[in-house]
N, C-alpha and C positions, 0 to 999 in steps of 0.2 A: 744660502742653497746649497745641498748636497752637492759631493765633490761626484761627478758622474766618472772621473776617469776610476775611482775606485767602485761606484755604486752598480753602475752599468756597464758590464763586459763590453769591449768594443767591437768591432768586424774589423779582423786581423787584417793588415796593412795589401798582402796580396790579394784578398778576395775583395777588397774595394775596389784594386788599380783592375782585377780580372774581371767587373763589372760592368768599370768605368770603359775600359776597350770595346769590351760586345754592347757598347750604348743604351743598357739596361738601367745605369745608372747617371744624371745628368749634369748630376754638380749642383744643383738647385734645391732651395726649401721652399717647402709645400707650397708656402703665401706666395711667395712666386708664379709659381705653376697655377696659381688658383687664380691671379691677376690676369693673368695671358689668357686663360682660359676664357674668362667674363668679358675681356674685354673683343676677342674676337667673336661672341654669341652673344651681346651685350642684350638685344632686345626678346632674346628666346627666353621663355619660362624657365626657372631656375628651381623653385623651390616654390609647393603646396602643402599646405597643410590645411586644418579644418579652417582654421580661422583666416590663414594670410595666403596671398601668392605675389612672390618675386619673381622679377626676372635677374638675368646674370647680372645686368647693371648695377640694379638696386640692392641685391646681398651683396654685391663686392664693395659698393659705396657703405654699406651698414656695417659689414666687417673691419672695414678699415678705419669707420668710427670709432668701434667698439676697441679696437686694437687702440688707436691712439689715445681715450679716453683713459684705458687701464692703464697705462703708463703716465696720463698727465693729473687723473684725479684719485689715484690710490698708491700707496708703497710698492706695489707691487714692478717688480723689474724683470728684465728677459733671462730665464732660468729657474723663476718662481716656478712654483708649483700652486696651482689651485684644484680644489676638490670639486666634482660637478655633481649635484643632487638636483636634475631637471630632469622635466619629460620630454615627449614628441611635440614641441612646441617652435615656432622660428627663432624664440628667443635664445635655445639651448645652440642650434645651428649655425646663430650669430656670435653666439658668445664662442663657442670652439673657435670657429676660423678667425674670431677677433684672435683670442689667446694665441692662434698658432702664428699670426702674423708681427702678435710682439714679441713673440719669444717668448711665451708665457706656458707652460707645460699644463694641460689639463692630466686631472687626474679622473678617467673616465668609470665613477661608480653609480651606482642607480638610486632613484628614489628614495627605490623601497627600504635599501640600507640601514641596517638601525645604528643604534649612537655606538656602542662598542664598534662594528665596524669602520664605523666611517673613522673611530678614533684612533683605532689600530692604523689604517691607511694612512690618514695626515701624519699622525707621528712617525711612522715608515717612509714617507715620501718627503719630509720633513716642508708640508705643504703652509704656506702663507696665506691662503685665500679660501675659501668657501662660495660658490654659486649655487643659488635656490629657488626652486620655481614657489612662489608662496603660494600657490592655489593647487598643487597636487591633491588628488585625491585624497581624502580621510589621512594626511599627516600635516603635523604643524613644522615644515620643514625650515620656517623662520626662527620658531622658538626654542628649534633643535641647533639650527645654525650657532643662536645667543649662547646656548649651555656651554658648548662646544669651543666656542671662541679662538677657529682656527684663522687667525692673523684677519683678515681684511673680509668682510662678508657682503657679499653682492646680492641682493633681493632682485629678482625676476617676478613680472606681473603681479606686480603690487607695489604699495610705500614701502618706501624702506623704517624700520624703527631708527633711534637713534643708534650710532654708534655703526650704523650699516648705511650700504650706499646703493642707490636704487640705479638699476640696469638701464632706463631712461637717463638719467643722471650722468651715466660713463657715456654712454651714446650723444650727448648733448655737450660733454668735455673735450669730445674727440672730435667734434665739428670748428674748435677753434683751430686757425692757424697755425698757431705755433706748437699745438700738440701733433698736427700731420709733420708738422717741420723735423719735429723731434723724432716720428714714428719712422718717416724716409731715412735716418740717420743709423736704425737699428741694423745691426747686421749680424744674421743668421748663418750659423753651422750648418751645412748641409748633413753633417754627419750628427749633428747634435740629437739631442731628444726634442721628438714634437708631441709625442703623448704617452702617458701611462697606462697601459691598460689591463684590467685585471683578469689571470687565468684562470683555469680552471685547476689550481696543482693540486700535489700531492693530500697534502693534511694540512690541519686549523684551518687557520686563516687565508684567503686567497694569496698568492702569489703576483707578483707585479710586473708586466710584462713592458722591458723597455722600447718603444717604438720611436724609431729615428726619420728624420724629413725624410731623407733621399729613398730608403727602402719601403716607406709609407706611401711614398707618391706611386716607386713602382708595382708593389701589392695592388694599389690601385687601379692603374694602368692595364698591369697583365690580366687582370681579373675583367677590367672593360673589353677588352680585346676578345677573351673568352665565351663570352655572355656575345660579342657583336656590337657592344651599344654605338650609337650614332648620336649627334645632336639632335636626331627625330626620336630617340629615343625616351620611355616615361618609364621613370623605376618605382617601385611602392617598395615600402619598407614599412610590414607590420609590427617592429619588436621593437625593444628601445634602443634610440638612433645612436646612445652612448656606447652601447656596445661596439666593441673589435668589428663584430658583422657589417650593423648599422654604420660604421664609417668608413670601412673598409673594401665592404663588398655592396655598401648601396650610396651613400652620399657621395662620397672622393671618386668612384669610378661615373658616375651621371656627370657630375659636375665638372670634370676632366675635360669629357668629348664634349661639354655643351650640353646634353640633357638636364631633362627633368628630374628633380627626388621628389616623390610624394611622400610625406611621411604621415603615415596611417596612426590614429588612437591605438593603442595595445589592449589586446585582451577581447576585444567584440568582432567578430567577424561580418556583423551587419555593418557600421560603415568602412568598411575594409571592402565589401564586394559591391557597395555602391561607388566607391572613391573608385575603384577599377574601371566601373560604365563609364562614369562622370567624366572622367579624367583619360580615358583609355587608354590604362596604362600597358605597355606592352613587357613589361620584366620583373618579375616577381624573384629577387636574386638569391634569397636566402628565407625558404619557408619551413622552419621546422613539421616532424610531422604531427605533432599535437595543434600545430594551427591550419594545416591542411584538413586534418579530420575535421576539425573545428568545421570551416569550410564546408567540406561536404555534408555535413549534417543541420547545416544552417536552413530552416525555412526558405530563405531566398534564393539560396543556391542553383535551385533548377530553373527561376525564372530570371536570374542576372544574367547581365550581357558580358559574357567574358570572349568575347571574340576579337580583341584589340591583343590578348595574351600572345608573346612571340615566346617568352622563356618562363618557364615556372619552374624552381630549381628547389629540390627538398634538401635541406641539408639536417643531419642527423648524425646517429653512431652506426648505425646498421641499417643497411639495405632495406625497400621497403616498397620489395614488390608487390603486395598484396594491395598496398596503398596507391602506388603508382597504378596499377590497371584499375581501380576504383577511380581514380580522377579522369581517366580517359572514359572511362565506358560510362560514367554519369554524369561528368563535368565535362566532357570533350576536350578534356588538359591533356596534353602531352609533357607529362614532368622529368625530369631530368634531378640525377642526384648530385650531389657535391659532401665534400669533409672541409672544414676549417676550423680555425683556432687563432685564440688571440696571438700565439707564438709565429704565429706567421702562415706557414701551410697551408695552399687548398690544392684538393683535389676535387676534379668534376667529370662528368662524363658527357662529351662532347654529343653534339646531334646526331654526328655520323659512326657514332658507336655501335657496334652489334648490337644486335637485343637485348641478348643475353648480358652484357655487361651493364647497358642502362638498368636491368632489372634487379641484378645481381652484388655491382658493385656501387662504390661513391667514386669511383672514377679514377681517373689518373691528373699527371703532373699536370699543370696549365704553364708555366717558365720550363723554356729550355734548358735552364739554369736550375730549375730542382733537382736535387739529388734527394733520394730513399734508400735508405736499408731494412732489410728486415731480418731484425738479430736473434737469436735465440733468446728466451726470456732469462733475465740474468747473467747473460755474458754478452759477450762481443762478436763471436762467429755469426755470419750470414746463412739463413736457413733457407732449403731450396726453395723455386717456387712452388707454389700449391700448399707450401706449410706455412702453421699456423707461427707467428711470431710479434715481436714488439718494432710496432714501425718507430722508425727514427731517420729524422731530416736533417739538414741543411739547404741554405738557398739564398738567394739575393734579398727576400724578405721574410727569412726563419731569424727570428733573434738568438745572438751568440751567447747568452747568457741572461738570468732575471737577475731584478734591480734588489742589489743589496741582499744577495744570497748567494755568498762564497760557498758555504756548507753544500746547498740543494743542489749547487752547478756542479760541484765536484762529481756528485754521483747521477745527475739529471743528463751531462753533455759527456760525450767521448771528446778523448785527448783530442780528434781532430777536427772538432766540431758539430758532431752530428747529436741535435737534439733527439734524446729518448721520450716518446710522449706521452709511455704508459698504454696507449691504443695497442689492441691485441688485433694482427691484421694479414689475409691473405693476401700473397699478388696472385695475380689471374692472367697469364699472357694471353692474351686472344689477338688472333691476326697480328701478331709483332709487335704488340702495344700492352705497357703493362696497365693492368687495372687493379684497384685494389679495393677487397673486400675487409671491413671494418668488422670485427667478430666477438669484442668485449673490451674490456677496460682489467688491466692491473690496479688501476687507479682505483681508492677507496672512495670515490666520487659518486652521490648520486645523481642523476640526469634526468630534472624534473623537469619536462618541456624544455624550454631555451634556458632554464637556470641549474647551473650545477652546485650541487648542494656538497662541502667538505663535512665527511660523517664526523671527522675527531672534533672538529670544532663544535658540532649542537651535543655531541657526548659529553665534551668538558662542562657543558653549562648544565644537563642533566643530572650528572652526577654531583651539583651543588645542591641538590632540590633532596631537603632533609629525609626523604622516604626512599632515595636510590642508591643503593650499594653501589653498582655497576649498570652501566650502559653499552647498548652496541646499537649503530645506526645501521638499515639495509633500506636497498632501493624495493617496493613491490611492483610487479607488474600493472602496467595500466594502459588500455587502449587509445587515450586520449594523449595525456603527457608523458607516455614511454615509462615512466615509472614516477612512484608518488612514496611517502617516506613512511618508514614502519620504525617503530624505536621499542626494540628488547629493552626491559630493566629485570634485574635481579634485588629485591626491594629487603631493605633495612627488617632485621625481625618484629614484628608484630603489626607492621606498616600495611593502612590499607593502599590499594591499586589505586593510581591518578587517573581521573579520565582525560579524554585528547583535550577537553574544555579547559580543566583545570590548569594541565601542563604546560598548555600554550597560553597560560595567562601567567605561571612562573617565568617560562622563557622570554615571553615579550618584556618581561619587568626586568629580565639581564639582559635585555639590550639586544636580544637575535631579531634578525628580520622574520617579517610574516612569512613570508614564501619557504622558511626553511625549517618552518615547525612539523611536527612529526603528526602524521595523519590516522596513525594506527596506532596503539599500544598492546603490547604482547609481553604479559609477566612470566617469566618461568622462573625454577628455582637456582636454576644454575646455565650459563652457557656452554655452548659445544666445544671442546678444542682439539684446535691441530696437534700432529706429533710432536711439535715443539712446544705445546701450552699456551700457544694465541688463541684466541676467537675464533672460531672457524664461520667466517661469516659465509661461507659457501654452503655450509647446513643448514644457517638462519634464512639465505634467503630461499633453498629448499624447502624449507617449515613452512614459510610466510606462502608459498608460491601453491604448497599443499594443501593450504588452509582457506586460498582463496579458489583452487579448483572445487574443492568439496560444498562451498557456501554456495557458488554458482551453479552446483547439481543440485544443493538443497532448493533455491529458489526455480529451479526448472522442474521441480519433482513434482 
């Protein structure tokens, strides 16, 4: 097991004491908090998927079974890491909570991640286990797990091959009284790691955000308070449940107050609309603009029963005034905006916010202990209100450093612990309260729907192509996803321009995930350069925007 004292920077003792004195942190591990909530709301519905419906008591028992079985039937021990590659199924939630209760740390990747990414993250986190969903669409994750050989391979939703263990076998082992006794003896440090979440880091493969029991509990609790969740609330999440948004903004907040979490299929708005009506969903806590637009444009949207919705929260980078107005005008949904990150900080437009703030900002801080500075880009001085700067923050659920990234932490966190997010923001004070508008990113990251694609990672693979001399990846505007991926290429002498399809085949062969593939290729003789000789991606973005505008005019002519 990696040494967390060196790998994951801890919260400073003075801030730990401050948050506990204020009653924000309670000194409890997440598993204990979940058990107490389950006992208090035992017979109420807790988890709904397309196939499964569980009460709080049933979910609590199954997750205890998985926790005990994990320690009884596998070599995994508290503190070990397990890479998750499982979709929006009940088994994913059971395994996640089971790991939490056993003190085993989930590494929250996606089923879509490729072999290269999973191998890197397993090595980076020191993972000793790999949980895969056998029937995930169009992917043989069992074969991937066997090839990678990340310690114990756990297979959900199918029989396990030789050398692996089945999800059902783990549950069965956990029902043995001796396994339950061993689980009861496990002591979990509330300041210890509870999960490792992928961040939208600045370069290369994703950075890893170490989340800790105590602060992750508070993150979920304070978000539940902001949304005014109760045991009567029905929260629906239409994105990958193992994302930080799925866990800290939907799953845990719903369960900690005794509410219901509906885990919807990802990608298709049809089942989402059906589930809203069938389950009388009251809250959609984080809906990216791309998902909201798909809901608006789906044929069922005008006829769906959306009357139960009390909170519909759009989570994204830039304020979406036009989208909010369309939702209200066309579907009768009053939407609010928010901004969240794997590193912690949530901003949210409360229901009583002035209309200007609702339409033009992503909100205010949700905790009284959240601290925000808007710093001059590249500097340490705060800029005046109304001036563009870099969002920097710290607080009781914002990480004090990335996992095993000492050099990056030195550049990304200020001397007094503020996280430089890389997001450009303007603070507006309206009626005495500070609201923040996200105006862009310093980071070289493409925000395609709910997924962040690191340009450098894809560029490194593009230049491995025998016909490519240099590559630059930029986002191109898209009305549904926000951005799509455009690859600018400088080719080797005499080389023919690759097609989108042929380049996709090459990149998939290099182990890149499908959602990171370029969707347009532009071949240029040379890249525009900045004054210091770097590739000017600002000019490339302007170029593709101009090309798209001309193409749109041509289509409409």
